[in-house]
C-alpha positions in Angstrom: 32.5 -9.1 15.0 32.2 -5.5 13.8 30.1 -3.3 16.0 28.0 -1.0 13.8 26.8 1.1 16.8 29.7 3.1 18.4 29.6 3.8 22.2 28.1 7.2 23.4 28.6 9.1 26.6 25.3 10.9 27.2 21.6 10.1 27.3 20.9 12.4 24.3 23.7 10.8 22.4 22.4 7.4 23.3 18.9 8.2 22.0 20.3 9.7 18.7 22.7 6.8 18.2 19.9 4.2 18.9 17.7 5.9 16.3 20.5 5.8 13.8 21.2 2.2 14.6 17.6 1.3 14.0 17.6 3.0 10.6 20.8 1.3 9.7 19.5 -2.1 10.6 16.2 -1.6 8.7 18.2 -0.5 5.6 20.4 -3.6 5.9 17.4 -5.9 6.3 15.7 -4.4 3.2 18.9 -4.7 1.2 19.1 -8.4 2.2 15.5 -9.1 1.2 15.8 -7.4 -2.2 19.0 -9.4 -2.9 17.3 -12.8 -2.6 16.7 -14.6 -5.9 13.2 -15.0 -7.2 11.6 -18.4 -6.5 9.3 -18.7 -9.5 8.8 -22.4 -10.1 9.2 -23.3 -6.4 6.8 -26.0 -5.4 6.1 -24.0 -2.3 4.3 -21.5 -4.5 1.4 -23.9 -4.9 -0.6 -24.2 -1.7 -3.8 -26.4 -1.4 -7.2 -24.9 -0.6 -9.7 -27.3 1.0 -13.0 -28.0 -0.7 -15.8 -30.5 -0.2 -14.9 -34.1 0.6 -13.9 -36.6 -2.0 -12.6 -39.8 -0.4 -10.6 -41.1 -3.2 -8.2 -38.2 -3.2 -4.9 -37.7 -1.4 -2.5 -35.3 0.4 1.3 -35.2 0.7 2.6 -35.8 4.2 5.7 -34.2 5.8 7.9 -37.0 4.3 6.7 -36.1 0.8 4.5 -39.2 0.4 1.0 -39.0 -1.1 -1.5 -40.5 1.3 -5.3 -41.0 0.9 -7.5 -38.4 2.6 -11.2 -37.5 2.5 -10.7 -33.9 1.4 -10.6 -32.5 -2.2 -7.8 -30.1 -2.8 -7.6 -27.4 -5.5 -3.9 -26.7 -6.4 -3.1 -23.2 -7.3 -1.0 -22.9 -10.5 2.7 -23.6 -10.3 4.8 -21.4 -12.5 6.6 -23.8 -14.9 10.4 -23.4 -15.3 9.7 -23.1 -19.0 6.3 -21.4 -19.4 4.8 -21.3 -22.9 4.4 -17.7 -24.1 0.8 -16.7 -24.4 -0.6 -19.6 -22.3 -2.9 -19.1 -19.3 -1.1 -18.8 -15.9 -4.1 -19.6 -13.7 -7.0 -22.1 -13.6 -10.1 -23.0 -11.7 -10.0 -26.7 -12.7 -9.8 -29.4 -10.0 -8.1 -32.7 -10.6 -8.3 -36.2 -9.1 -5.5 -38.7 -8.7 -4.9 -42.4 -9.4 -2.6 -44.7 -7.5 -0.6 -46.6 -10.1 -0.6 -50.4 -9.9 3.1 -50.6 -10.8 5.8 -48.2 -11.8 9.2 -48.3 -13.4 9.5 -44.6 -14.3 12.4 -42.4 -13.2 13.5 -39.1 -14.7 10.4 -38.6 -16.7 11.3 -35.1 -17.9 14.5 -36.4 -19.6 13.0 -39.7 -20.9 12.5 -40.0 -24.7 9.6 -42.4 -24.0 7.6 -39.6 -22.2 9.0 -36.2 -23.3 8.7 -36.0 -27.1 10.9 -32.9 -27.1 13.8 -35.2 -26.1 13.0 -37.8 -28.8 12.3 -35.2 -31.6 10.6 -35.5 -34.9 10.6 -34.4 -38.5 7.7 -33.2 -40.7 7.0 -35.5 -43.6 5.0 -35.2 -46.8 2.2 -37.7 -46.3 -1.6 -37.8 -46.9 -3.6 -35.5 -44.7 -6.5 -37.9 -44.6 -7.6 -41.1 -42.8 -6.0 -44.3 -43.9 -7.0 -47.9 -43.7 -4.6 -50.7 -42.8 -5.5 -54.3 -43.8 -5.7 -56.6 -40.8 -5.0 -60.3 -40.4 -8.4 -62.1 -40.2 -7.7 -63.3 -36.7 -6.6 -60.0 -35.3 -9.3 -57.3 -35.9 -9.0 -53.8 -34.5 -10.3 -53.0 -31.0 -14.0 -52.6 -31.4 -14.9 -53.2 -27.7 -13.1 -50.2 -26.2 -11.5 -48.1 -29.0 -9.8 -44.8 -28.6 -11.5 -41.8 -30.3 -9.0 -39.1 -31.3 -11.9 -37.1 -32.7 -12.6 -35.9 -29.1 -9.2 -34.2 -28.8 -10.0 -31.0 -30.7 -13.5 -31.8 -32.1 -11.7 -32.9 -35.2 -12.8 -35.1 -38.1 -10.8 -36.8 -40.9 -10.5 -33.5 -42.8 -8.9 -31.6 -39.9 -5.3 -33.0 -40.3 -2.9 -30.2 -41.1 0.5 -31.7 -40.6 2.1 -35.2 -40.7 5.3 -35.9 -38.8 7.6 -38.8 -38.1 8.9 -39.3 -34.6 12.5 -40.4 -34.2 13.5 -43.9 -33.1 15.7 -44.2 -30.1 18.9 -46.3 -30.1 18.8 -47.7 -26.6 21.6 -50.2 -27.1 24.0 -48.1 -29.1 24.5 -44.4 -28.9 21.5 -43.9 -26.5 20.3 -41.2 -28.8 17.7 -40.3 -31.4 18.0 -41.9 -34.9 15.8 -41.6 -38.0 12.7 -43.8 -38.1 12.1 -45.8 -41.3 9.0 -45.0 -43.3 7.8 -48.7 -43.0 5.6 -49.9 -41.4 4.2 -46.4 -40.5 5.0 -43.3 -42.5 3.3 -41.0 -39.9 3.6 -41.3 -36.1 2.8 -37.7 -35.1 -0.3 -35.9 -36.5 -1.3 -32.3 -36.4 -5.0 -31.6 -35.8 -6.4 -28.1 -36.7 -7.2 -25.8 -33.8 -7.8 -22.2 -33.1 -5.8 -20.5 -30.4 -7.5 -20.8 -27.0 -10.0 -23.5 -27.9 -10.4 -26.3 -25.3 -8.4 -29.5 -25.7 -9.8 -32.8 -24.4 -8.2 -36.2 -24.1 -8.9 -39.0 -26.6 -12.1 -40.6 -25.5 -12.3 -44.2 -24.3 -15.2 -45.8 -22.6 -13.2 -48.0 -20.3 -12.6 -46.5 -16.8 -9.4 -47.4 -15.0 -10.7 -46.0 -11.7 -14.0 -46.6 -9.7 -15.0 -42.9 -10.1 -14.8 -43.0 -13.8 -11.3 -41.7 -14.6 -10.1 -43.2 -17.9 -6.5 -42.1 -18.2 -3.5 -41.3 -16.0 -1.0 -38.5 -16.6 2.4 -40.1 -16.9 4.1 -36.9 -17.9 3.3 -33.2 -18.2 5.1 -30.0 -18.9 3.8 -26.6 -19.9 3.3 -27.7 -23.5 2.6 -31.5 -23.6 1.0 -34.4 -21.9 1.5 -38.2 -21.9 -1.7 -40.0 -21.0 -1.8 -43.7 -20.1 -5.2 -45.5 -20.5 -4.4 -48.0 -17.8 -3.1 -47.9 -14.2 0.5 -49.1 -15.0 3.1 -46.3 -14.7 5.1 -47.7 -17.6 5.1 -47.3 -21.4 5.3 -50.9 -22.6 1.7 -51.8 -21.8 -1.6 -50.6 -23.0 -2.5 -47.4 -24.9 -0.4 -44.2 -24.3 -1.4 -41.0 -26.0 0.9 -38.0 -26.4 -0.6 -34.5 -26.8 1.8 -31.6 -27.6 1.8 -28.0 -28.8 -0.9 -27.1 -26.3 -1.2 -25.0 -23.1 -1.5 -27.6 -20.4 -4.0 -26.6 -17.6 -1.8 -24.9 -14.9 -3.5 -26.8 -12.0 -3.0 -30.1 -13.8 0.6 -29.3 -14.3 1.1 -28.2 -10.7 -0.5 -31.4 -9.4 1.6 -33.6 -11.7 4.9 -31.9 -10.7 4.0 -32.2 -7.0 3.2 -35.9 -7.3 6.2 -36.7 -9.5 8.5 -35.0 -7.0 6.9 -37.0 -4.2 7.8 -40.3 -5.8 4.9 -41.0 -8.2 2.9 -43.0 -5.6 0.0 -41.1 -7.1 -0.5 -39.5 -10.5 -3.2 -37.2 -11.8 -6.2 -38.8 -13.4 -8.5 -37.4 -16.1 -12.0 -38.3 -17.5 -13.5 -38.2 -20.9 -15.0 -34.8 -20.3 -11.8 -33.3 -18.9 -10.4 -30.1 -20.5 -6.7 -30.7 -20.1 -5.6 -27.5 -21.7 -6.2 -25.0 -24.5 -4.8 -24.7 -28.0 -1.6 -22.7 -28.2 -1.7 -22.1 -32.0 -3.2 -23.5 -35.2 -2.6 -27.2 -34.4 -2.3 -29.7 -31.5 -0.2 -32.7 -32.2 -1.1 -36.2 -31.2 0.7 -39.5 -31.2 -0.5 -43.0 -30.1 1.3 -46.0 -28.8 0.2 -49.5 -28.1 2.4 -51.6 -25.8 5.3 -49.2 -26.5 5.1 -49.1 -30.3 4.2 -45.9 -32.1 1.3 -46.3 -34.5 -0.2 -44.2 -37.2 -2.6 -41.7 -35.7 -4.5 -41.5 -39.0 -5.6 -45.1 -38.9 -9.4 -45.2 -39.2 -9.9 -48.6 -37.7 -8.0 -47.8 -34.6 -8.7 -44.2 -33.7 -11.4 -42.8 -35.9 -14.2 -45.5 -35.9 -16.8 -42.7 -35.3 -15.9 -41.3 -38.8 -17.0 -42.6 -42.2 -14.4 -45.2 -43.5 -12.0 -44.1 -46.1 -11.5 -46.1 -49.3 -8.7 -48.7 -49.4 -5.6 -47.5 -51.3 -2.9 -49.5 -52.8 -0.3 -47.5 -50.8 -1.7 -48.6 -47.5 0.7 -50.5 -45.3 -0.2 -54.2 -45.3 1.1 -55.0 -41.8 0.6 -53.7 -38.2 3.6 -53.0 -36.0 2.2 -54.1 -32.7 4.4 -56.7 -30.9 1.8 -59.4 -31.1 1.5 -58.9 -34.9 5.2 -59.8 -35.5 5.7 -57.2 -38.2 9.3 -57.2 -39.5 11.5 -54.6 -38.0 15.1 -53.5 -38.8 17.9 -54.9 -36.6 18.0 -53.2 -33.2 14.6 -51.6 -33.8 13.5 -49.2 -31.1 10.1 -48.1 -30.0 
């Protein structure tokens, strides 16, 4: 071991040497502190602040497991590893959580089923208006508890500004993105007009999945997108799943999702119809809808825009629905 303080032979020398030693040690300590890497994005940056009791919420114990408690926590924003330029970095929003009834999700951030940036898409030249799809007489659209995409950005049928086609995914072959055929749906990702900073809501559905009125569960979140499941199952092959992208996700919602995902997804954030899940980043927010795993056309009036005037039937409308129970023809090795 190297002795940084040499011996001295007098009291005065001892005092001077001790002072010099202290200065040297302080300098070394400061040098060490400034050499440490920044920890932006660390989960320890988000600490909970207690607020009034809400018995259906949770905490994360020392083992990293979410457990029910009778306190409501507000999570301070967690700095994302990939922040979206120009998006808010703090929030006053408070979020609840749902305990999934089942789960088979691992590696959500790299899953093409949840992260649309992994799957990818291409812009296509299709109609920027509502469309009507003929239905088999015995299989009408959902009129009991439909989704209303008009709630997302306060949009109507004239607010579509881009049409896009999401890629398929070849699970059995290359395990990679492949082009999606135009049939049965020429559009699977729709751009809704926004102004930067405007509030973004979820698609409304009047069917709670939780006793306190939550209607959707956050299956995936990053700084610029959300995947919202309108059921309690933490899986993509059942029920409605809505993807929202090209938005600034609420920092507190993102922080809560990242904490719960890291803790094993025993709980996941829940949202209600009046929740503001983020703000518009630019001139459009993109929306995609799935039913039992299949991507559908978000322009479909019967499914997602029943609160808008019906469009006229057109000869180019697709005569078949691609939901599993409708048995529409798919190409060999079709992917969702």
